N, C-alpha and C positions, 0 to 999 in steps of 0.2 A: 206302485203297482200294489194292488190289494192279493189277499192271501187267496188262492184258487184252488187249496183243498189238496194239493200234489203233495205236500209234507206231509200229510195221513199215511203214506206209504213207507215213509223213513220214521215214524214215531218210535222212539227209545224207551224200553221197558227197564225200571228199576227193580232188579231181582234179587239185591241183598243190600244189608244197611252197614256193613262194614265198609264196602268201597264205594264211595260218592259218583255221583253221575259225571262229574267232568274226568276224575282219574280213570273211569270206563271209557274215554274218547267223545262221550255224548257232549252236545252242545245244542246252545238254547236259542232260539228264535224269539223275540221280545213282541214282533207285529203277529206271530202265529198264536205265539205265549203255548210253546211245547216243547221239549227236548226232543231232538232228531239224531240219529246216527248217520251222518255225513261226513263224508271227504273232505269236501270243498269248505271255504270259508263264507259263503254267502248260501241263503236258505234257496233250496230249489223251484220253491212255487213263488215266492213273492220278493228274492232278490234282495233281501235284506241282510246285512252284516251278522252273523252269527256269532255269539256270547262263548268264548271258549275258555275263561276264567273265571272262576266264584267272584261275586261282589264283597262278599264279608272276609274281614280280616282273620278269622281264625280258619276260615277253609282256604282261603288265600295261602296262608302259612302251611296248610297241611300239605297241598297241593305241591308246593314246592319244595317241602322236606321230600314226598315221595319221589318226585323227579330228581332230586339230588341222588337218593339212591339207590335209583336204577341206573344211574350214570355209573356210579363205583363199581357197579357189578358188571 
């Protein structure tokens, strides 16, 4: 299924540099090539599985530490 443009309604904005996109709860659709603010695991327009974690090692480690810190409080 191709991108029909419905994901543009859910396009996420990156407001700060301190908090990364995945830490804000944003997800990435590789087919539509945008970050979206969506509660589900699948893209609302193309049905592609959304990426919920960063690919880089440094950012993965940072996200894991942020989640652990939230659980402790």
